[in-house]
PDB file of N, CA, C and O in Angstrom:
ATOM      1  N   MET A   1     168.469  15.199  73.370  1.00  0.00           N
ATOM      2  CA  MET A   1     168.484  15.689  72.127  1.00  0.00           C
ATOM      3  C   MET A   1     168.178  14.894  71.146  1.00  0.00           C
ATOM      4  O   MET A   1     168.379  13.720  71.458  1.00  0.00           O
ATOM      5  N   PRO A   2     167.832  15.014  70.236  1.00  0.00           N
ATOM      6  CA  PRO A   2     167.560  13.863  68.959  1.00  0.00           C
ATOM      7  C   PRO A   2     168.742  13.841  68.151  1.00  0.00           C
ATOM      8  O   PRO A   2     169.579  14.735  68.025  1.00  0.00           O
ATOM      9  N   THR A   3     168.700  12.521  67.532  1.00  0.00           N
ATOM     10  CA  THR A   3     169.810  12.135  66.694  1.00  0.00           C
ATOM     11  C   THR A   3     169.292  12.131  65.284  1.00  0.00           C
ATOM     12  O   THR A   3     168.569  11.147  65.131  1.00  0.00           O
ATOM     13  N   TYR A   4     169.391  12.881  64.166  1.00  0.00           N
ATOM     14  CA  TYR A   4     169.089  12.971  62.862  1.00  0.00           C
ATOM     15  C   TYR A   4     170.387  12.567  61.965  1.00  0.00           C
ATOM     16  O   TYR A   4     171.544  12.986  62.001  1.00  0.00           O
ATOM     17  N   ASP A   5     169.711  11.533  61.094  1.00  0.00           N
ATOM     18  CA  ASP A   5     170.614  11.012  59.772  1.00  0.00           C
ATOM     19  C   ASP A   5     170.799  11.671  58.897  1.00  0.00           C
ATOM     20  O   ASP A   5     170.048  12.610  58.631  1.00  0.00           O
ATOM     21  N   TYR A   6     171.818  11.380  58.221  1.00  0.00           N
ATOM     22  CA  TYR A   6     172.317  12.591  56.856  1.00  0.00           C
ATOM     23  C   TYR A   6     172.913  11.782  55.978  1.00  0.00           C
ATOM     24  O   TYR A   6     173.462  10.778  56.431  1.00  0.00           O
ATOM     25  N   ARG A   7     172.936  11.995  54.746  1.00  0.00           N
ATOM     26  CA  ARG A   7     173.495  11.260  53.800  1.00  0.00           C
ATOM     27  C   ARG A   7     174.627  12.567  52.911  1.00  0.00           C
ATOM     28  O   ARG A   7     174.275  13.621  52.380  1.00  0.00           O
ATOM     29  N   CYS A   8     175.823  12.058  53.017  1.00  0.00           N
ATOM     30  CA  CYS A   8     176.618  12.935  52.275  1.00  0.00           C
ATOM     31  C   CYS A   8     177.003  12.366  50.704  1.00  0.00           C
ATOM     32  O   CYS A   8     176.966  11.138  50.621  1.00  0.00           O
ATOM     33  N   GLU A   9     177.282  12.923  49.743  1.00  0.00           N
ATOM     34  CA  GLU A   9     177.186  12.435  48.360  1.00  0.00           C
ATOM     35  C   GLU A   9     178.512  11.659  48.373  1.00  0.00           C
ATOM     36  O   GLU A   9     178.659  10.578  47.802  1.00  0.00           O
ATOM     37  N   ARG A  10     179.941  12.617  49.417  1.00  0.00           N
ATOM     38  CA  ARG A  10     181.013  12.000  49.475  1.00  0.00           C
ATOM     39  C   ARG A  10     181.454  10.851  50.034  1.00  0.00           C
ATOM     40  O   ARG A  10     182.138   9.902  49.650  1.00  0.00           O
ATOM     41  N   CYS A  11     180.651  11.300  51.478  1.00  0.00           N
ATOM     42  CA  CYS A  11     181.125  10.260  52.691  1.00  0.00           C
ATOM     43  C   CYS A  11     180.107   8.839  52.866  1.00  0.00           C
ATOM     44  O   CYS A  11     180.320   7.627  52.874  1.00  0.00           O
ATOM     45  N   GLY A  12     179.233   9.474  52.962  1.00  0.00           N
ATOM     46  CA  GLY A  12     177.983   8.354  52.940  1.00  0.00           C
ATOM     47  C   GLY A  12     177.029   9.133  54.104  1.00  0.00           C
ATOM     48  O   GLY A  12     176.803  10.328  54.294  1.00  0.00           O
ATOM     49  N   VAL A  13     176.463   7.602  54.964  1.00  0.00           N
ATOM     50  CA  VAL A  13     175.691   8.350  56.157  1.00  0.00           C
ATOM     51  C   VAL A  13     176.124   8.428  57.252  1.00  0.00           C
ATOM     52  O   VAL A  13     176.803   7.547  57.781  1.00  0.00           O
ATOM     53  N   PHE A  14     175.820   9.438  57.742  1.00  0.00           N
ATOM     54  CA  PHE A  14     176.628   9.764  59.250  1.00  0.00           C
ATOM     55  C   PHE A  14     175.058  10.291  60.269  1.00  0.00           C
ATOM     56  O   PHE A  14     173.930  10.380  59.784  1.00  0.00           O
ATOM     57  N   GLU A  15     175.388  10.542  61.576  1.00  0.00           N
ATOM     58  CA  GLU A  15     174.093  10.666  62.351  1.00  0.00           C
ATOM     59  C   GLU A  15     174.918  11.813  63.168  1.00  0.00           C
ATOM     60  O   GLU A  15     176.126  11.801  63.406  1.00  0.00           O
ATOM     61  N   MET A  16     174.070  12.696  63.497  1.00  0.00           N
ATOM     62  CA  MET A  16     174.421  14.343  64.073  1.00  0.00           C
ATOM     63  C   MET A  16     173.515  14.440  65.248  1.00  0.00           C
ATOM     64  O   MET A  16     172.481  13.800  65.058  1.00  0.00           O
ATOM     65  N   GLN A  17     173.566  14.970  66.276  1.00  0.00           N
ATOM     66  CA  GLN A  17     172.893  15.146  67.532  1.00  0.00           C
ATOM     67  C   GLN A  17     172.826  16.559  66.971  1.00  0.00           C
ATOM     68  O   GLN A  17     173.895  17.050  66.609  1.00  0.00           O
ATOM     69  N   GLN A  18     171.488  17.423  66.826  1.00  0.00           N
ATOM     70  CA  GLN A  18     171.081  18.403  66.705  1.00  0.00           C
ATOM     71  C   GLN A  18     169.949  18.880  67.806  1.00  0.00           C
ATOM     72  O   GLN A  18     169.338  18.097  68.534  1.00  0.00           O
ATOM     73  N   ARG A  19     169.782  20.329  67.789  1.00  0.00           N
ATOM     74  CA  ARG A  19     168.345  20.562  68.793  1.00  0.00           C
ATOM     75  C   ARG A  19     167.307  20.358  67.960  1.00  0.00           C
ATOM     76  O   ARG A  19     167.480  20.210  66.750  1.00  0.00           O
ATOM     77  N   ILE A  20     166.061  20.327  68.562  1.00  0.00           N
ATOM     78  CA  ILE A  20     164.973  20.174  67.503  1.00  0.00           C
ATOM     79  C   ILE A  20     164.996  21.418  66.714  1.00  0.00           C
ATOM     80  O   ILE A  20     164.776  21.401  65.502  1.00  0.00           O
ATOM     81  N   THR A  21     165.350  22.887  67.606  1.00  0.00           N
ATOM     82  CA  THR A  21     165.190  24.076  67.103  1.00  0.00           C
ATOM     83  C   THR A  21     166.120  24.361  65.849  1.00  0.00           C
ATOM     84  O   THR A  21     165.780  25.075  64.906  1.00  0.00           O
ATOM     85  N   GLU A  22     167.292  23.735  65.956  1.00  0.00           N
ATOM     86  CA  GLU A  22     168.350  23.692  65.104  1.00  0.00           C
ATOM     87  C   GLU A  22     167.541  23.983  63.211  1.00  0.00           C
ATOM     88  O   GLU A  22     166.357  24.012  62.874  1.00  0.00           O
ATOM     89  N   LEU A  23     168.554  24.113  62.552  1.00  0.00           N
ATOM     90  CA  LEU A  23     168.099  24.169  60.731  1.00  0.00           C
ATOM     91  C   LEU A  23     168.888  22.784  60.445  1.00  0.00           C
ATOM     92  O   LEU A  23     169.820  22.361  61.129  1.00  0.00           O
ATOM     93  N   PRO A  24     168.363  22.192  59.358  1.00  0.00           N
ATOM     94  CA  PRO A  24     169.191  20.919  59.215  1.00  0.00           C
ATOM     95  C   PRO A  24     170.442  21.286  58.727  1.00  0.00           C
ATOM     96  O   PRO A  24     170.687  22.490  58.795  1.00  0.00           O
ATOM     97  N   LEU A  25     171.375  20.497  58.211  1.00  0.00           N
ATOM     98  CA  LEU A  25     172.948  20.803  58.336  1.00  0.00           C
ATOM     99  C   LEU A  25     172.534  21.069  55.996  1.00  0.00           C
ATOM    100  O   LEU A  25     171.780  20.637  55.123  1.00  0.00           O
ATOM    101  N   ASN A  26     173.381  21.783  56.130  1.00  0.00           N
ATOM    102  CA  ASN A  26     173.260  21.814  54.463  1.00  0.00           C
ATOM    103  C   ASN A  26     175.063  21.063  53.742  1.00  0.00           C
ATOM    104  O   ASN A  26     175.343  20.420  52.730  1.00  0.00           O
ATOM    105  N   ALA A  27     175.627  21.428  54.544  1.00  0.00           N
ATOM    106  CA  ALA A  27     177.142  20.901  54.505  1.00  0.00           C
ATOM    107  C   ALA A  27     177.578  19.680  55.309  1.00  0.00           C
ATOM    108  O   ALA A  27     177.087  19.585  56.434  1.00  0.00           O
ATOM    109  N   CYS A  28     178.539  18.600  54.850  1.00  0.00           N
ATOM    110  CA  CYS A  28     179.148  17.714  55.385  1.00  0.00           C
ATOM    111  C   CYS A  28     180.077  18.273  56.606  1.00  0.00           C
ATOM    112  O   CYS A  28     180.652  19.352  56.458  1.00  0.00           O
ATOM    113  N   PRO A  29     180.198  17.630  57.647  1.00  0.00           N
ATOM    114  CA  PRO A  29     181.101  18.454  58.876  1.00  0.00           C
ATOM    115  C   PRO A  29     182.424  17.703  58.405  1.00  0.00           C
ATOM    116  O   PRO A  29     183.454  18.164  58.898  1.00  0.00           O
ATOM    117  N   THR A  30     182.576  16.627  57.537  1.00  0.00           N
ATOM    118  CA  THR A  30     184.060  16.362  57.416  1.00  0.00           C
ATOM    119  C   THR A  30     184.529  16.552  56.173  1.00  0.00           C
ATOM    120  O   THR A  30     185.736  16.710  55.991  1.00  0.00           O
ATOM    121  N   CYS A  31     183.635  16.562  55.154  1.00  0.00           N
ATOM    122  CA  CYS A  31     184.290  17.308  53.570  1.00  0.00           C
ATOM    123  C   CYS A  31     183.931  18.336  53.083  1.00  0.00           C
ATOM    124  O   CYS A  31     184.539  18.963  52.216  1.00  0.00           O
ATOM    125  N   GLY A  32     182.609  18.706  53.728  1.00  0.00           N
ATOM    126  CA  GLY A  32     182.089  20.366  52.974  1.00  0.00           C
ATOM    127  C   GLY A  32     181.403  19.779  52.253  1.00  0.00           C
ATOM    128  O   GLY A  32     180.375  20.353  52.612  1.00  0.00           O
ATOM    129  N   GLY A  33     180.959  18.892  51.283  1.00  0.00           N
ATOM    130  CA  GLY A  33     179.942  18.291  50.669  1.00  0.00           C
ATOM    131  C   GLY A  33     178.773  18.538  50.764  1.00  0.00           C
ATOM    132  O   GLY A  33     178.477  18.996  51.867  1.00  0.00           O
ATOM    133  N   PRO A  34     177.597  18.385  49.761  1.00  0.00           N
ATOM    134  CA  PRO A  34     176.154  18.711  50.306  1.00  0.00           C
ATOM    135  C   PRO A  34     175.589  17.415  51.004  1.00  0.00           C
ATOM    136  O   PRO A  34     175.834  16.253  50.678  1.00  0.00           O
ATOM    137  N   VAL A  35     174.930  17.773  51.842  1.00  0.00           N
ATOM    138  CA  VAL A  35     174.093  16.509  52.810  1.00  0.00           C
ATOM    139  C   VAL A  35     172.307  16.941  52.570  1.00  0.00           C
ATOM    140  O   VAL A  35     171.713  18.019  52.584  1.00  0.00           O
ATOM    141  N   ARG A  36     171.870  15.534  52.359  1.00  0.00           N
ATOM    142  CA  ARG A  36     170.292  15.591  52.783  1.00  0.00           C
ATOM    143  C   ARG A  36     169.923  14.927  54.037  1.00  0.00           C
ATOM    144  O   ARG A  36     170.547  13.894  54.277  1.00  0.00           O
ATOM    145  N   ARG A  37     169.130  15.264  54.803  1.00  0.00           N
ATOM    146  CA  ARG A  37     168.461  14.713  56.075  1.00  0.00           C
ATOM    147  C   ARG A  37     167.515  13.728  55.467  1.00  0.00           C
ATOM    148  O   ARG A  37     166.814  13.871  54.465  1.00  0.00           O
ATOM    149  N   LEU A  38     167.654  12.486  56.430  1.00  0.00           N
ATOM    150  CA  LEU A  38     166.974  11.219  56.165  1.00  0.00           C
ATOM    151  C   LEU A  38     165.978  11.275  57.042  1.00  0.00           C
ATOM    152  O   LEU A  38     165.909  12.048  57.997  1.00  0.00           O
ATOM    153  N   LEU A  39     164.934  10.185  56.622  1.00  0.00           N
ATOM    154  CA  LEU A  39     163.809   9.793  57.787  1.00  0.00           C
ATOM    155  C   LEU A  39     164.509   9.211  58.523  1.00  0.00           C
ATOM    156  O   LEU A  39     165.331   8.410  58.079  1.00  0.00           O
ATOM    157  N   SER A  40     164.390   9.432  59.747  1.00  0.00           N
ATOM    158  CA  SER A  40     164.864   8.158  60.799  1.00  0.00           C
ATOM    159  C   SER A  40     164.226   6.901  60.815  1.00  0.00           C
ATOM    160  O   SER A  40     163.040   6.785  60.508  1.00  0.00           O
ATOM    161  N   ARG A  41     165.011   5.850  61.189  1.00  0.00           N
ATOM    162  CA  ARG A  41     164.357   4.758  61.912  1.00  0.00           C
ATOM    163  C   ARG A  41     164.352   4.529  63.177  1.00  0.00           C
ATOM    164  O   ARG A  41     163.564   3.684  63.601  1.00  0.00           O
ATOM    165  N   ASN A  42     165.145   5.158  63.998  1.00  0.00           N
ATOM    166  CA  ASN A  42     165.372   4.673  65.376  1.00  0.00           C
ATOM    167  C   ASN A  42     164.498   5.544  65.886  1.00  0.00           C
ATOM    168  O   ASN A  42     165.097   6.517  66.345  1.00  0.00           O
ATOM    169  N   VAL A  43     163.283   5.618  66.011  1.00  0.00           N
ATOM    170  CA  VAL A  43     162.320   6.194  66.718  1.00  0.00           C
ATOM    171  C   VAL A  43     162.150   5.059  68.157  1.00  0.00           C
ATOM    172  O   VAL A  43     161.971   3.868  68.412  1.00  0.00           O
ATOM    173  N   SER A  44     162.284   5.951  68.604  1.00  0.00           N
ATOM    174  CA  SER A  44     162.488   5.074  70.172  1.00  0.00           C
ATOM    175  C   SER A  44     160.816   5.473  70.782  1.00  0.00           C
ATOM    176  O   SER A  44     160.593   6.583  71.266  1.00  0.00           O
ATOM    177  N   ILE A  45     159.933   4.604  70.694  1.00  0.00           N
ATOM    178  CA  ILE A  45     158.362   4.702  71.171  1.00  0.00           C
ATOM    179  C   ILE A  45     158.588   3.442  72.687  1.00  0.00           C
ATOM    180  O   ILE A  45     159.138   2.342  72.628  1.00  0.00           O
ATOM    181  N   LEU A  46     158.009   4.044  73.807  1.00  0.00           N
ATOM    182  CA  LEU A  46     157.936   3.557  75.085  1.00  0.00           C
ATOM    183  C   LEU A  46     156.695   3.290  75.239  1.00  0.00           C
ATOM    184  O   LEU A  46     155.965   4.260  75.035  1.00  0.00           O
ATOM    185  N   TYR A  47     156.108   2.198  75.564  1.00  0.00           N
ATOM    186  CA  TYR A  47     154.645   2.152  75.800  1.00  0.00           C
ATOM    187  C   TYR A  47     154.915   1.412  77.178  1.00  0.00           C
ATOM    188  O   TYR A  47     155.654   0.435  77.304  1.00  0.00           O
ATOM    189  N   ARG A  48     154.104   2.113  78.322  1.00  0.00           N
ATOM    190  CA  ARG A  48     154.118   1.715  79.330  1.00  0.00           C
ATOM    191  C   ARG A  48     152.636   1.266  79.975  1.00  0.00           C
ATOM    192  O   ARG A  48     151.669   1.621  79.301  1.00  0.00           O
ATOM    193  N   GLY A  49     152.377   0.583  81.110  1.00  0.00           N
ATOM    194  CA  GLY A  49     151.476  -0.170  81.426  1.00  0.00           C
ATOM    195  C   GLY A  49     150.857  -1.323  80.960  1.00  0.00           C
ATOM    196  O   GLY A  49     151.350  -1.919  80.003  1.00  0.00           O
ATOM    197  N   SER A  50     149.819  -1.732  81.518  1.00  0.00           N
ATOM    198  CA  SER A  50     148.923  -2.636  81.012  1.00  0.00           C
ATOM    199  C   SER A  50     148.642  -2.550  79.485  1.00  0.00           C
ATOM    200  O   SER A  50     148.596  -3.585  78.820  1.00  0.00           O
ATOM    201  N   GLY A  51     148.475  -1.466  78.983  1.00  0.00           N
ATOM    202  CA  GLY A  51     147.864  -1.501  77.405  1.00  0.00           C
ATOM    203  C   GLY A  51     147.855  -0.222  76.755  1.00  0.00           C
ATOM    204  O   GLY A  51     148.689   0.602  77.131  1.00  0.00           O
ATOM    205  N   PHE A  52     146.963   0.112  75.744  1.00  0.00           N
ATOM    206  CA  PHE A  52     147.095   1.149  75.078  1.00  0.00           C
ATOM    207  C   PHE A  52     146.109   2.174  75.545  1.00  0.00           C
ATOM    208  O   PHE A  52     145.234   1.712  76.278  1.00  0.00           O
ATOM    209  N   HIS A  53     146.027   3.763  75.234  1.00  0.00           N
ATOM    210  CA  HIS A  53     145.188   4.363  75.351  1.00  0.00           C
ATOM    211  C   HIS A  53     143.810   4.090  75.612  1.00  0.00           C
ATOM    212  O   HIS A  53     143.295   4.473  76.662  1.00  0.00           O
ATOM    213  N   CYS A  54     143.020   3.311  74.541  1.00  0.00           N
ATOM    214  CA  CYS A  54     142.072   3.017  74.658  1.00  0.00           C
ATOM    215  C   CYS A  54     141.358   2.012  75.888  1.00  0.00           C
ATOM    216  O   CYS A  54     140.244   2.227  76.365  1.00  0.00           O
ATOM    217  N   THR A  55     142.360   0.751  76.322  1.00  0.00           N
ATOM    218  CA  THR A  55     142.191   0.012  77.146  1.00  0.00           C
ATOM    219  C   THR A  55     142.554   0.896  78.319  1.00  0.00           C
ATOM    220  O   THR A  55     141.726   0.663  79.200  1.00  0.00           O
ATOM    221  N   ASP A  56     143.396   1.777  78.709  1.00  0.00           N
ATOM    222  CA  ASP A  56     143.825   2.089  79.936  1.00  0.00           C
ATOM    223  C   ASP A  56     143.024   3.176  80.153  1.00  0.00           C
ATOM    224  O   ASP A  56     143.354   3.696  81.219  1.00  0.00           O
ATOM    225  N   TYR A  57     141.830   3.940  79.456  1.00  0.00           N
ATOM    226  CA  TYR A  57     141.438   5.088  80.046  1.00  0.00           C
ATOM    227  C   TYR A  57     139.930   4.611  79.829  1.00  0.00           C
ATOM    228  O   TYR A  57     139.297   5.655  79.671  1.00  0.00           O
ATOM    229  N   ARG A  58     139.173   3.672  79.759  1.00  0.00           N
ATOM    230  CA  ARG A  58     138.343   3.293  79.878  1.00  0.00           C
ATOM    231  C   ARG A  58     137.351   3.476  81.118  1.00  0.00           C
ATOM    232  O   ARG A  58     137.817   2.869  82.083  1.00  0.00           O
ATOM    233  N   PRO A  59     136.055   4.151  81.443  1.00  0.00           N
ATOM    234  CA  PRO A  59     135.545   4.475  82.253  1.00  0.00           C
ATOM    235  C   PRO A  59     135.560   3.126  83.024  1.00  0.00           C
ATOM    236  O   PRO A  59     135.941   2.094  82.472  1.00  0.00           O
ATOM    237  N   GLN A  60     135.186   3.155  84.157  1.00  0.00           N
ATOM    238  CA  GLN A  60     135.121   2.207  85.458  1.00  0.00           C
ATOM    239  C   GLN A  60     134.019   0.983  85.288  1.00  0.00           C
ATOM    240  O   GLN A  60     134.265  -0.161  85.670  1.00  0.00           O
ATOM    241  N   GLU A  61     132.687   1.397  84.623  1.00  0.00           N
ATOM    242  CA  GLU A  61     131.728   0.574  84.443  1.00  0.00           C
ATOM    243  C   GLU A  61     131.947   0.025  83.146  1.00  0.00           C
ATOM    244  O   GLU A  61     131.260  -0.973  82.929  1.00  0.00           O
ATOM    245  N   TYR A  62     132.717   0.389  82.200  1.00  0.00           N
ATOM    246  CA  TYR A  62     132.937  -0.756  81.067  1.00  0.00           C
ATOM    247  C   TYR A  62     133.804  -1.884  81.954  1.00  0.00           C
ATOM    248  O   TYR A  62     133.431  -3.039  82.157  1.00  0.00           O
ATOM    249  N   LYS A  63     135.026  -1.287  82.427  1.00  0.00           N
ATOM    250  CA  LYS A  63     135.600  -2.585  83.237  1.00  0.00           C
ATOM    251  C   LYS A  63     135.028  -3.747  83.993  1.00  0.00           C
ATOM    252  O   LYS A  63     135.317  -4.942  83.941  1.00  0.00           O
ATOM    253  N   ASP A  64     134.006  -2.997  84.818  1.00  0.00           N
ATOM    254  CA  ASP A  64     133.001  -3.940  85.374  1.00  0.00           C
ATOM    255  C   ASP A  64     132.371  -4.737  84.778  1.00  0.00           C
ATOM    256  O   ASP A  64     132.418  -5.913  85.137  1.00  0.00           O
ATOM    257  N   LYS A  65     131.504  -4.302  83.565  1.00  0.00           N
ATOM    258  CA  LYS A  65     130.610  -5.322  82.885  1.00  0.00           C
ATOM    259  C   LYS A  65     131.834  -6.105  81.857  1.00  0.00           C
ATOM    260  O   LYS A  65     131.340  -7.034  81.217  1.00  0.00           O
ATOM    261  N   ALA A  66     133.029  -5.928  81.649  1.00  0.00           N
ATOM    262  CA  ALA A  66     133.421  -6.861  80.839  1.00  0.00           C
ATOM    263  C   ALA A  66     134.204  -7.702  81.757  1.00  0.00           C
ATOM    264  O   ALA A  66     134.656  -8.725  81.242  1.00  0.00           O
ATOM    265  N   LYS A  67     134.513  -7.472  83.211  1.00  0.00           N
ATOM    266  CA  LYS A  67     134.931  -8.945  84.244  1.00  0.00           C
ATOM    267  C   LYS A  67     133.450  -9.319  84.246  1.00  0.00           C
ATOM    268  O   LYS A  67     133.391 -10.449  83.760  1.00  0.00           O
ATOM    269  N   GLU A  68     132.451  -8.970  84.508  1.00  0.00           N
ATOM    270  CA  GLU A  68     131.177  -9.746  84.882  1.00  0.00           C
ATOM    271  C   GLU A  68     130.774 -10.460  83.483  1.00  0.00           C
ATOM    272  O   GLU A  68     129.780 -11.174  83.614  1.00  0.00           O
ATOM    273  N   GLU A  69     131.241 -10.435  82.358  1.00  0.00           N
ATOM    274  CA  GLU A  69     130.635 -11.157  81.225  1.00  0.00           C
ATOM    275  C   GLU A  69     131.807 -12.257  81.220  1.00  0.00           C
ATOM    276  O   GLU A  69     131.535 -13.445  81.046  1.00  0.00           O
ATOM    277  N   SER A  70     133.202 -11.780  81.430  1.00  0.00           N
ATOM    278  CA  SER A  70     134.013 -12.931  81.585  1.00  0.00           C
ATOM    279  C   SER A  70     134.035 -13.776  82.358  1.00  0.00           C
ATOM    280  O   SER A  70     134.419 -14.904  82.049  1.00  0.00           O
ATOM    281  N   SER A  71     133.617 -13.452  83.605  1.00  0.00           N
ATOM    282  CA  SER A  71     133.426 -14.454  84.605  1.00  0.00           C
ATOM    283  C   SER A  71     132.182 -15.295  84.437  1.00  0.00           C
ATOM    284  O   SER A  71     132.157 -16.301  85.147  1.00  0.00           O
ATOM    285  N   LYS A  72     131.027 -15.071  83.554  1.00  0.00           N
ATOM    286  CA  LYS A  72     129.902 -15.535  83.222  1.00  0.00           C
ATOM    287  C   LYS A  72     130.590 -16.589  82.082  1.00  0.00           C
ATOM    288  O   LYS A  72     130.175 -17.747  82.043  1.00  0.00           O
ATOM    289  N   ALA A  73     131.701 -16.124  81.120  1.00  0.00           N
ATOM    290  CA  ALA A  73     131.689 -17.135  79.968  1.00  0.00           C
ATOM    291  C   ALA A  73     132.562 -18.227  80.787  1.00  0.00           C
ATOM    292  O   ALA A  73     132.292 -19.369  80.414  1.00  0.00           O
ATOM    293  N   GLU A  74     133.535 -18.164  81.804  1.00  0.00           N
ATOM    294  CA  GLU A  74     134.052 -19.386  82.485  1.00  0.00           C
ATOM    295  C   GLU A  74     133.663 -20.062  83.246  1.00  0.00           C
ATOM    296  O   GLU A  74     134.265 -21.102  83.512  1.00  0.00           O
ATOM    297  N   THR A  75     132.471 -19.695  83.892  1.00  0.00           N
ATOM    298  CA  THR A  75     131.534 -20.869  84.637  1.00  0.00           C
ATOM    299  C   THR A  75     130.892 -21.688  83.606  1.00  0.00           C
ATOM    300  O   THR A  75     130.558 -21.221  82.517  1.00  0.00           O
ATOM    301  N   PRO A  76     130.700 -23.049  83.987  1.00  0.00           N
ATOM    302  CA  PRO A  76     130.309 -24.204  82.981  1.00  0.00           C
ATOM    303  C   PRO A  76     128.434 -24.103  82.968  1.00  0.00           C
ATOM    304  O   PRO A  76     127.864 -23.950  84.049  1.00  0.00           O
ATOM    305  N   SER A  77     128.072 -24.148  82.394  1.00  0.00           N
ATOM    306  CA  SER A  77     126.445 -24.087  82.009  1.00  0.00           C
ATOM    307  C   SER A  77     125.809 -25.243  82.851  1.00  0.00           C
ATOM    308  O   SER A  77     126.273 -26.362  82.633  1.00  0.00           O
ATOM    309  N   ALA A  78     124.845 -25.134  83.753  1.00  0.00           N
ATOM    310  CA  ALA A  78     124.483 -26.320  84.301  1.00  0.00           C
ATOM    311  C   ALA A  78     123.419 -27.155  83.281  1.00  0.00           C
ATOM    312  O   ALA A  78     122.994 -28.242  83.671  1.00  0.00           O
ATOM    313  N   ALA A  79     123.017 -26.643  82.020  1.00  0.00           N
ATOM    314  CA  ALA A  79     122.211 -27.453  81.436  1.00  0.00           C
ATOM    315  C   ALA A  79     123.052 -28.451  80.818  1.00  0.00           C
ATOM    316  O   ALA A  79     124.046 -28.106  80.178  1.00  0.00           O
ATOM    317  N   SER A  80     122.761 -29.544  80.947  1.00  0.00           N
ATOM    318  CA  SER A  80     123.400 -31.017  80.322  1.00  0.00           C
ATOM    319  C   SER A  80     122.182 -31.922  80.048  1.00  0.00           C
ATOM    320  O   SER A  80     122.345 -33.054  79.591  1.00  0.00           O
TER     321      SER A  80
END
């Protein structure tokens, strides 16, 4: 269940867990004063795996070509 931040004119900032389908609060649960829902800063983004979408889902031929090019760059050139 998401947590939403609200600001009450009398009490200050507080958090409230609500379902996504619930309407925003209009009144403070403590004092009954008017409240506004704030933009939340506690967004939990979880990245898993070795990279992002553009690197994780590339075609196999791209990955093979990148490996080939990196191995060529690592070997010292014979021309001295």
